[in-house]
Backbone bond lengths (Angstrom), bond angles and torsions (degrees), N, CA, C in turn:
res aa  C-N    CA-C-N  psi(-1)  N-CA   C-N-CA  omega(-1)  CA-C   N-CA-C  phi
1 L - - - 1.460 - - 1.597 107.44 -
2 M 1.193 119.19 -37.70 1.484 118.14 178.69 1.492 111.33 -66.72
3 H 1.318 115.31 -42.06 1.407 121.83 179.67 1.554 108.95 -60.10
4 A 1.338 117.26 -49.86 1.402 121.53 175.71 1.418 116.80 -62.47
5 S 1.282 120.11 -21.13 1.475 121.18 176.98 1.520 114.93 -89.90
6 G 1.285 120.38 4.39 1.353 125.92 176.23 1.548 116.38 103.61
7 G 1.482 111.47 24.10 1.486 112.73 -179.92 1.444 118.44 92.36
8 I 1.305 112.66 -171.39 1.489 120.03 -175.51 1.587 112.78 -64.56
9 K 1.418 113.92 -27.96 1.451 117.70 -177.35 1.542 113.06 -71.53
10 S 1.306 121.48 -7.40 1.403 122.58 175.38 1.478 115.40 -77.65
11 G 1.387 116.55 -14.08 1.426 121.99 175.64 1.469 114.31 90.26
12 I 1.317 123.63 -10.95 1.388 131.59 -176.70 1.583 109.72 -70.50
13 G 1.336 113.20 -27.67 1.419 119.16 179.46 1.534 114.08 -66.43
14 Y 1.293 115.92 -19.02 1.508 118.03 179.86 1.472 112.39 -82.87
15 L 1.330 116.40 5.50 1.449 121.59 174.09 1.560 107.61 -91.16
16 I 1.233 117.29 -20.08 1.548 123.20 175.30 1.523 113.76 -53.74
17 P 1.274 117.79 -44.30 1.518 116.88 178.66 1.482 115.43 -61.24
18 V 1.372 117.30 -24.18 1.449 123.27 177.14 1.535 108.05 -65.02
19 S 1.353 119.86 -41.60 1.432 125.93 -175.67 1.485 105.66 -77.00
20 V 1.434 118.77 -38.39 1.506 117.13 177.13 1.466 111.47 -65.03
21 G 1.421 119.62 -40.78 1.453 122.31 -178.61 1.600 107.18 -62.91
22 A 1.379 115.61 -43.12 1.457 117.31 -178.90 1.532 113.88 -57.89
23 G 1.361 111.65 -42.77 1.426 117.75 175.88 1.632 116.73 -65.56
24 A 1.393 109.57 -31.31 1.490 114.70 178.71 1.520 109.05 -69.53
25 I 1.286 118.98 -25.04 1.511 119.58 -177.70 1.492 114.03 -67.04
26 F 1.486 111.92 -33.84 1.482 120.01 -171.82 1.466 107.87 -101.54
27 M 1.370 122.70 -1.46 1.379 123.07 178.74 1.526 116.50 -113.63
28 T 1.352 117.27 165.33 1.414 116.55 169.66 1.402 113.22 -81.35
29 R 1.408 120.91 -172.95 1.518 122.33 -169.47 1.425 110.65 -62.79
30 T 1.309 121.89 -53.58 1.459 129.00 -167.78 1.610 107.51 -64.51
31 P 1.305 120.91 -53.22 1.473 114.11 178.91 1.491 116.95 -67.21
32 A 1.303 118.92 -24.01 1.496 124.22 172.59 1.495 111.68 -67.75
33 L 1.351 117.77 -41.07 1.403 118.12 178.53 1.556 109.72 -72.56
34 L 1.413 118.03 -33.98 1.454 119.15 179.95 1.561 106.93 -68.65
35 L 1.322 117.70 -38.12 1.505 115.93 173.92 1.472 115.34 -56.77
36 A 1.323 113.92 -45.89 1.587 119.59 178.99 1.570 106.39 -66.33
37 A 1.279 121.16 -37.50 1.446 119.90 -178.32 1.523 110.96 -63.54
38 L 1.527 113.75 -46.51 1.457 115.80 -179.12 1.535 111.97 -62.87
39 A 1.358 112.47 -41.00 1.490 109.05 179.36 1.458 115.71 -67.76
40 S 1.308 118.17 -31.01 1.434 120.63 174.06 1.485 114.20 -65.14
41 I 1.395 113.71 -40.32 1.465 119.60 179.19 1.585 109.77 -60.41
42 F 1.280 110.35 -47.75 1.489 117.68 178.86 1.517 111.39 -59.00
43 C 1.238 117.16 -47.41 1.501 120.49 -178.12 1.509 108.63 -65.41
44 I 1.321 123.60 -45.55 1.417 124.28 179.82 1.517 112.23 -64.51
45 S 1.312 112.53 -38.02 1.513 115.47 177.74 1.522 111.38 -65.16
46 E 1.359 117.08 -41.56 1.397 117.69 178.73 1.544 111.52 -65.44
47 S 1.239 115.18 -41.35 1.496 122.83 179.09 1.566 107.91 -62.11
48 V 1.273 116.93 -41.29 1.536 117.51 -175.39 1.598 102.65 -70.66
49 Y 1.289 120.69 -40.37 1.497 120.33 177.12 1.467 113.32 -57.95
50 I 1.373 114.71 -48.36 1.478 121.16 -178.03 1.557 109.26 -65.73
51 G 1.400 115.36 -46.51 1.379 115.23 -177.39 1.557 117.99 -73.38
52 L 1.281 119.70 -30.34 1.374 122.05 -177.99 1.575 113.83 -85.51
53 I 1.346 111.50 -39.57 1.456 119.51 -174.38 1.498 111.76 -97.70
54 V 1.285 118.85 -58.38 1.469 118.57 -174.84 1.583 114.42 -79.01
55 E 1.230 113.81 -45.44 1.588 117.88 -179.46 1.552 105.45 -126.00
56 A 1.241 116.56 79.68 1.503 120.41 175.55 1.446 118.03 -54.25
57 D 1.407 115.28 -32.54 1.486 124.46 -173.55 1.531 108.82 -69.23
58 N 1.305 120.88 -35.98 1.412 124.08 -176.55 1.490 115.84 -105.96
59 S 1.404 115.86 29.10 1.478 118.96 -175.97 1.516 111.93 -67.58
60 T 1.361 116.46 -39.41 1.501 118.29 -178.95 1.550 111.64 -65.05
61 K 1.267 118.47 -47.25 1.322 127.84 -178.43 1.619 111.74 -63.41
62 T 1.312 116.00 -39.67 1.398 123.99 178.94 1.575 113.14 -67.66
63 I 1.356 110.83 -47.98 1.519 116.11 178.40 1.521 113.01 -67.83
64 F 1.385 114.42 -33.73 1.522 116.47 172.55 1.550 115.38 -60.86
65 S 1.290 108.99 -41.36 1.569 115.24 178.52 1.457 109.33 -64.64
66 A 1.315 115.50 -40.48 1.524 121.37 -179.76 1.574 110.69 -59.86
67 G 1.455 108.93 -42.48 1.526 115.91 177.75 1.380 113.83 -61.65
68 I 1.369 117.73 -45.83 1.529 123.80 179.93 1.563 108.57 -58.92
69 L 1.424 113.15 -41.51 1.440 116.60 -178.21 1.497 112.49 -68.21
70 G 1.377 117.66 -35.32 1.427 118.78 170.13 1.472 117.09 -60.12
71 L 1.369 117.32 -38.21 1.460 122.77 -176.35 1.633 103.63 -69.21
72 L 1.375 113.78 -35.40 1.450 114.32 -176.82 1.480 110.08 -69.61
73 M 1.361 117.23 -29.42 1.488 118.08 178.97 1.428 110.50 -73.79
74 F 1.401 121.13 -38.56 1.409 117.88 -179.34 1.511 107.24 -71.41
75 A 1.287 123.62 -33.43 1.494 124.97 -178.79 1.590 105.22 -68.35
76 T 1.276 120.84 -42.74 1.398 121.21 -178.91 1.538 110.23 -64.71
77 A 1.374 115.01 -45.54 1.460 117.25 177.44 1.528 116.44 -56.83
78 L 1.363 111.97 -47.36 1.419 118.52 179.43 1.532 112.92 -65.13
79 L 1.313 119.47 -40.07 1.419 119.59 -178.48 1.576 112.85 -69.80
80 L 1.377 115.22 -48.64 1.474 117.44 -177.64 1.561 109.89 -68.11
81 Q 1.377 116.31 -30.30 1.449 117.77 -178.07 1.436 109.92 -71.58
82 H 1.381 118.46 -38.04 1.510 121.29 172.90 1.536 112.01 -64.41
83 L 1.333 117.56 -43.63 1.400 119.54 179.02 1.543 111.76 -62.51
84 S 1.422 118.15 -40.84 1.472 119.87 176.77 1.439 112.00 -64.68
85 Q 1.352 121.81 -34.03 1.392 123.84 178.93 1.500 113.05 -63.41
86 K 1.419 114.26 -41.33 1.391 123.82 176.87 1.575 112.08 -64.76
87 I 1.355 116.75 -38.36 1.375 121.00 -177.20 1.636 105.92 -71.42
88 R 1.376 118.04 -35.99 1.381 119.97 -177.57 1.523 110.46 -71.45
89 A 1.392 113.90 -35.94 1.440 117.73 179.10 1.572 107.97 -66.32
90 N 1.303 119.75 -44.04 1.466 124.95 -176.68 1.531 107.10 -61.66
91 N 1.349 116.27 -43.51 1.447 121.31 -177.73 1.534 109.63 -66.25
92 E 1.323 116.50 -38.48 1.464 116.74 -178.29 1.575 109.34 -71.96
93 Q 1.375 118.33 -38.02 1.444 122.47 173.64 1.401 111.63 -60.07
94 L 1.443 120.83 -40.23 1.482 124.36 -176.97 1.597 104.03 -71.67
95 R 1.255 120.28 -36.41 1.448 119.63 -179.41 1.579 112.69 -69.06
96 Q 1.355 115.72 -35.75 1.369 119.49 173.80 1.526 113.78 -63.00
97 K 1.391 115.14 -44.88 1.411 120.75 177.01 1.479 111.75 -62.96
98 T 1.290 118.26 -41.49 1.416 122.31 177.67 1.571 114.85 -58.76
99 L 1.448 111.42 -41.99 1.465 114.60 177.14 1.525 108.50 -67.67
100 Q 1.318 120.96 -43.30 1.444 124.07 178.40 1.546 112.52 -55.31
101 A 1.350 115.62 -42.91 1.464 122.29 -177.55 1.591 105.36 -70.02
102 K 1.244 120.90 -34.01 1.454 119.46 -179.42 1.525 108.35 -74.29
103 H 1.407 116.39 -35.86 1.422 116.27 178.11 1.491 113.67 -66.44
104 L 1.373 115.02 -41.83 1.437 118.26 177.95 1.596 113.42 -65.72
105 Q 1.350 112.58 -35.45 1.542 115.73 174.52 1.507 110.31 -65.32
106 N 1.335 120.47 -38.46 1.439 121.20 176.59 1.482 111.18 -66.59
107 L 1.324 123.29 -41.43 1.314 125.84 178.72 1.610 110.29 -63.29
108 A 1.318 115.44 -46.38 1.470 118.92 176.51 1.493 112.69 -57.01
109 Q 1.338 116.61 -40.73 1.457 116.99 -177.24 1.555 109.62 -73.56
110 Q 1.311 120.88 -32.72 1.470 123.44 179.53 1.578 104.64 -69.20
111 I 1.290 116.55 -39.82 1.604 116.08 -177.44 1.568 105.58 -68.24
112 I 1.264 118.71 -45.13 1.491 119.45 -177.72 1.579 107.00 -62.66
113 Q 1.365 121.76 -42.24 1.388 120.42 -176.51 1.583 111.16 -67.34
114 R 1.270 115.41 -31.30 1.456 118.17 -179.66 1.504 117.49 -86.89
115 M 1.363 114.57 -5.59 1.415 116.93 -179.74 1.605 112.53 -67.99
116 R 1.305 116.03 146.47 1.447 121.14 175.74 1.517 112.07 -80.81
117 T 1.306 119.07 -21.79 1.400 123.32 172.13 1.516 113.15 -80.19
118 G 1.320 117.10 130.15 1.499 119.21 -176.85 1.508 107.05 -72.64
119 I 1.356 115.31 133.49 1.489 122.46 -178.95 1.572 107.29 -122.81
120 M 1.337 115.42 128.80 1.397 119.41 174.69 1.579 107.09 -139.66
121 V 1.377 114.17 144.61 1.442 122.20 177.65 1.523 109.25 -123.52
122 I 1.268 121.92 125.48 1.395 120.90 -178.63 1.598 103.65 -128.20
123 D 1.349 117.94 160.76 1.458 127.01 178.00 1.551 103.06 -92.17
124 N 1.372 113.91 179.38 1.400 120.70 -179.50 1.571 119.20 -60.18
125 E 1.331 111.58 -21.09 1.465 115.62 178.03 1.540 112.72 -98.28
126 G 1.248 115.14 12.22 1.494 121.55 178.10 1.511 116.33 81.29
127 K 1.325 118.68 5.98 1.488 122.36 178.05 1.503 110.03 -71.68
128 L 1.328 115.86 130.92 1.393 121.97 -177.09 1.509 112.54 -74.65
129 I 1.295 120.32 124.36 1.422 129.80 179.99 1.480 112.83 -96.76
130 L 1.329 112.56 -46.79 1.486 114.82 -172.66 1.511 105.47 -151.40
131 N 1.345 111.26 145.62 1.526 118.73 175.01 1.491 112.80 -158.32
132 N 1.219 121.73 155.70 1.446 121.70 177.72 1.558 108.49 -117.17
133 Q 1.404 113.49 172.60 1.433 118.09 -166.49 1.593 111.44 -67.75
134 A 1.446 115.11 -26.64 1.459 115.26 -179.63 1.669 106.55 -69.14
135 A 1.202 116.95 -33.55 1.451 118.68 179.21 1.500 111.47 -59.39
136 L 1.449 115.08 -47.67 1.409 119.28 -178.48 1.483 113.95 -66.44
137 D 1.308 116.66 -31.03 1.491 123.59 178.79 1.443 107.01 -74.32
138 L 1.304 129.62 -39.36 1.432 129.89 -178.05 1.492 108.18 -72.46
139 L 1.297 117.51 -30.85 1.531 118.60 -179.51 1.597 111.24 -84.06
140 G 1.311 113.79 -11.73 1.468 118.99 176.76 1.515 113.95 91.18
141 F 1.361 120.29 21.35 1.393 124.91 174.07 1.468 115.39 -87.25
142 D 1.270 119.66 120.42 1.395 124.32 175.18 1.499 111.55 -96.92
143 I 1.374 117.03 115.76 1.499 120.23 -175.11 1.498 110.62 -63.10
144 E 1.243 116.89 -32.64 1.562 120.33 -176.85 1.485 111.81 -71.61
145 T 1.365 115.42 -33.68 1.525 119.25 -177.09 1.413 118.71 -109.48
146 S 1.412 118.82 -18.72 1.443 122.87 -177.78 1.505 105.97 -134.59
147 K 1.278 115.17 163.69 1.438 122.79 176.99 1.522 111.37 -93.41
148 A 1.337 118.12 142.26 1.417 121.22 -178.89 1.513 109.81 -62.36
149 P 1.299 125.40 154.03 1.479 124.98 -175.56 1.591 107.65 -78.69
150 E 1.321 114.43 144.01 1.423 120.11 -174.87 1.595 104.73 -100.23
151 S 1.282 113.97 -16.98 1.537 115.30 -177.99 1.636 103.69 -144.84
152 L 1.289 110.62 156.27 1.497 119.61 179.76 1.527 111.10 -67.25
153 K 1.369 116.56 -24.17 1.464 122.72 177.42 1.526 111.61 -64.43
154 N 1.308 117.75 -18.37 1.481 116.00 179.99 1.563 109.17 -79.57
155 H 1.227 118.98 -6.63 1.545 120.50 172.13 1.544 106.42 -122.16
156 N 1.287 114.75 104.98 1.514 120.82 -169.32 1.557 108.33 -66.38
157 Q 1.306 119.81 -42.70 1.448 121.11 -173.55 1.472 108.68 -62.71
158 V 1.308 116.58 -49.75 1.608 119.68 -179.78 1.436 109.36 -60.22
159 N 1.377 116.31 -43.60 1.429 118.13 -177.98 1.511 114.21 -63.42
160 Q 1.325 115.93 -39.84 1.475 121.68 174.60 1.569 112.91 -56.95
161 V 1.383 111.01 -45.40 1.485 116.71 -176.08 1.565 107.18 -70.61
162 Y 1.302 116.18 -32.48 1.458 121.04 -178.08 1.605 110.81 -70.94
163 Q 1.414 115.70 -38.64 1.325 120.69 177.33 1.539 109.34 -65.77
164 S 1.327 116.90 -43.10 1.449 121.72 179.09 1.461 111.56 -65.14
165 W 1.303 121.69 -33.15 1.500 125.49 177.08 1.493 109.34 -70.15
166 K 1.360 120.08 -39.38 1.409 123.40 179.24 1.578 112.11 -64.98
167 S 1.249 116.89 -35.89 1.472 120.11 176.61 1.499 114.55 -73.96
168 N 1.370 119.03 -28.36 1.418 125.75 175.78 1.448 111.85 -155.20
169 P 1.442 115.09 93.34 1.491 117.12 -178.40 1.468 116.89 -68.90
170 Q 1.336 118.58 -10.10 1.466 120.11 -176.77 1.497 111.40 -95.16
171 Q 1.282 122.02 -5.96 1.514 124.16 -179.71 1.513 109.50 -75.04
172 R 1.253 113.36 160.29 1.462 123.48 176.58 1.487 108.59 -84.81
173 L 1.348 113.30 124.18 1.483 117.29 -169.61 1.549 110.62 -93.51
174 P 1.292 116.88 145.01 1.585 117.36 -175.63 1.572 105.88 -83.56
175 N 1.299 113.37 158.88 1.508 120.21 175.21 1.539 105.56 -79.14
176 I 1.259 109.23 161.29 1.572 117.07 -178.03 1.566 103.71 -112.09
177 S 1.368 116.96 150.70 1.355 121.35 174.48 1.542 114.69 -74.87
178 R 1.339 112.31 132.78 1.470 111.41 179.69 1.501 118.10 -83.91
179 G 1.306 114.92 -31.90 1.404 119.77 176.59 1.480 115.38 179.16
180 E 1.362 120.09 -160.68 1.441 118.41 -174.49 1.565 114.48 -73.51
181 D 1.400 114.98 -9.63 1.544 116.22 177.18 1.585 109.87 -81.76
182 G 1.275 115.63 4.35 1.497 116.90 176.83 1.491 119.25 74.99
183 S 1.308 117.36 5.82 1.460 121.08 175.58 1.534 109.70 -75.61
184 E 1.382 112.81 156.21 1.470 118.52 -173.87 1.502 104.76 -125.79
185 V 1.415 108.01 159.64 1.459 117.99 -179.22 1.474 104.88 -124.29
186 Q 1.361 115.84 134.47 1.435 123.35 179.06 1.491 108.13 -90.60
187 V 1.353 116.77 132.48 1.443 121.86 -176.81 1.494 111.06 -114.72
188 G 1.387 116.50 137.61 1.448 120.82 172.72 1.548 109.60 -135.30
189 F 1.365 109.12 151.15 1.536 115.31 179.36 1.469 112.85 -129.09
190 A 1.418 116.40 149.56 1.364 118.74 179.24 1.586 104.02 -146.62
191 K 1.290 114.98 138.33 1.457 122.00 -179.45 1.496 109.99 -87.06
192 L 1.411 115.75 133.98 1.406 121.62 -178.14 1.543 110.73 -102.42
193 D 1.376 113.36 84.99 1.444 117.88 -168.26 1.601 110.61 -109.50
194 N 1.298 119.04 6.83 1.369 120.70 -179.51 1.549 115.60 -63.12
195 D 1.356 114.36 -33.62 1.458 117.50 -178.36 1.540 111.78 -105.80
196 G 1.385 114.34 17.61 1.454 119.46 -176.87 1.489 117.92 73.25
197 S 1.311 117.70 7.20 1.475 119.81 176.95 1.541 107.47 -84.16
198 S 1.376 108.80 169.86 1.475 118.72 176.34 1.539 114.08 -107.98
199 D 1.336 114.33 27.43 1.471 116.91 -176.53 1.528 109.88 -81.58
200 T 1.325 118.08 152.55 1.468 124.68 -170.70 1.588 103.42 -124.64
201 L 1.340 113.65 129.87 1.455 122.14 170.97 1.532 115.96 -93.81
202 I 1.375 115.08 125.17 1.483 118.51 -175.62 1.536 108.08 -112.85
203 F 1.310 111.03 128.88 1.536 118.07 174.48 1.529 110.14 -104.14
204 L 1.327 117.19 134.47 1.447 124.50 -179.58 1.552 109.67 -121.08
205 D 1.261 118.73 126.20 1.484 124.63 176.09 1.419 113.28 -131.15
206 D 1.411 113.40 141.26 1.534 114.97 170.89 1.434 110.88 -66.82
207 N 1.313 119.93 122.86 1.486 120.51 -177.20 1.529 109.44 -71.33
208 A 1.365 119.41 -26.38 1.445 121.38 178.94 1.589 107.70 -65.16
209 K 1.299 113.82 -45.99 1.546 116.26 -179.93 1.485 107.99 -61.64
210 I 1.277 118.95 -43.95 1.420 119.96 -177.69 1.464 114.47 -61.24
211 T 1.343 113.74 -39.09 1.500 120.65 177.34 1.451 107.87 -70.09
212 Q 1.405 121.78 -39.88 1.359 118.03 178.30 1.581 113.89 -66.41
213 Q 1.212 115.89 -36.78 1.440 119.86 179.06 1.573 109.77 -66.66
214 A 1.334 116.61 -36.87 1.445 120.94 178.96 1.633 106.60 -69.03
215 Q 1.338 118.07 -35.28 1.429 116.80 176.36 1.427 113.11 -69.67
216 H 1.298 119.79 -33.35 1.451 120.52 -178.24 1.518 106.79 -70.16
217 L 1.348 113.89 -37.05 1.513 112.90 178.02 1.523 115.60 -70.52
218 K 1.278 111.93 -31.52 1.565 114.66 170.68 1.542 112.86 -63.39
219 L 1.309 112.30 -45.33 1.519 115.88 -178.28 1.535 112.19 -66.31
220 A 1.343 113.31 -38.62 1.498 117.53 173.61 1.492 113.43 -59.62
221 S 1.385 113.58 -48.64 1.505 120.85 179.69 1.582 109.62 -59.42
222 L 1.392 112.06 -43.52 1.508 115.49 176.47 1.439 114.34 -62.74
223 G 1.252 119.11 -41.19 1.432 122.15 179.71 1.550 110.14 -62.09
224 R 1.310 117.43 -45.18 1.475 121.28 178.58 1.597 108.78 -61.27
225 L 1.306 113.65 -47.06 1.473 116.45 -179.50 1.499 110.37 -59.32
226 T 1.381 118.20 -44.52 1.480 118.27 -176.50 1.498 108.77 -64.53
227 S 1.323 121.46 -41.02 1.382 125.91 179.64 1.458 113.26 -59.61
228 R 1.382 115.57 -41.05 1.526 122.58 173.50 1.483 112.92 -63.34
229 I 1.337 114.61 -43.66 1.529 119.16 -176.67 1.564 105.90 -67.24
230 D 1.353 118.07 -43.69 1.485 123.19 178.73 1.549 111.06 -55.82
231 H 1.363 114.88 -41.17 1.477 122.57 -178.64 1.503 106.97 -65.78
232 E 1.346 116.86 -49.62 1.464 121.90 -172.97 1.532 107.97 -65.22
233 I 1.233 119.25 -33.87 1.516 119.15 -177.74 1.470 109.86 -84.92
234 R 1.260 125.22 -32.44 1.527 130.84 -176.73 1.548 105.25 -66.90
235 N 1.198 122.53 -43.87 1.432 123.03 -178.14 1.538 114.34 -61.09
236 P 1.225 120.05 -48.20 1.540 122.17 176.57 1.496 110.82 -66.80
237 L 1.346 118.95 -41.46 1.456 120.06 177.63 1.575 111.32 -62.63
238 G 1.251 116.32 -38.29 1.388 121.06 177.05 1.606 114.14 -62.86
239 A 1.266 111.24 -40.51 1.475 119.35 -179.53 1.538 104.85 -67.49
240 I 1.276 119.50 -46.94 1.467 122.38 -175.67 1.497 109.64 -64.00
241 S 1.421 116.42 -40.18 1.495 115.75 179.71 1.490 111.43 -67.82
242 N 1.350 116.84 -35.20 1.419 117.37 178.60 1.489 112.88 -69.42
243 A 1.358 120.82 -32.72 1.436 124.46 178.54 1.501 110.83 -70.11
244 S 1.385 115.10 -34.52 1.453 121.22 179.38 1.564 110.01 -65.91
245 Q 1.343 116.31 -48.87 1.489 119.32 176.88 1.527 112.36 -58.20
246 R 1.218 122.75 -41.34 1.443 124.13 179.54 1.561 108.97 -69.38
247 L 1.319 120.41 -38.45 1.466 119.98 174.56 1.494 114.40 -63.76
248 A 1.317 114.69 -36.66 1.517 119.87 178.04 1.447 110.85 -67.57
249 E 1.363 118.28 -38.87 1.479 123.97 178.96 1.529 113.24 -66.07
250 S 1.342 113.99 -35.86 1.452 118.71 -177.34 1.589 110.96 -79.82
251 C 1.295 119.11 -18.66 1.419 124.28 175.80 1.550 106.60 -81.98
């Protein structure tokens, strides 16, 4: 098309760097430079043909313009190839970070699901966003026979405690009844305001287990205290007994 239009002086040849640059975007460095070299050779060959055979008077000017056009092709190929490599590197880095974020998210979900403490997250309207299996068990929801709650309003006791906590977060919250066996569940709330959201985190714990753990701690502390008292009493008694024996022998 450039040759049919009268050679490089027609200006159509300056559209060739566009094609070279487009090819450099989708190629690696060596093929991109090869494409620029082939385009430059063809342009210079066409200019030599036009300058030496058709228009001998303007041969120097025509070949010089072709050389400038060849340099422009190489510059375009190198620049766009460099930019495309940076874009590919950034995309690969973004892909790796995305995979890592998904992996951490899956780990967090598995950890939450395997926790013995019940975890629930609700929005400002009481809609359930997240919960684990322990929370459903503590609230008495059987996945096989009943549907998990979609809102905190589906559980009146927790909702009442939640409304009471919203009115006064500093007050001592009552436990909720777990079922007909008389067991109780301890409820705690925490506001998630780090990201500016109004979500609330709910902790559920079996009060019987907490009481049992506290009892174990008391018994362990009592055992250590008894052992220390026994040690403190035994030493003076041993010294007194030894002194008595020596006194008896001396008499």
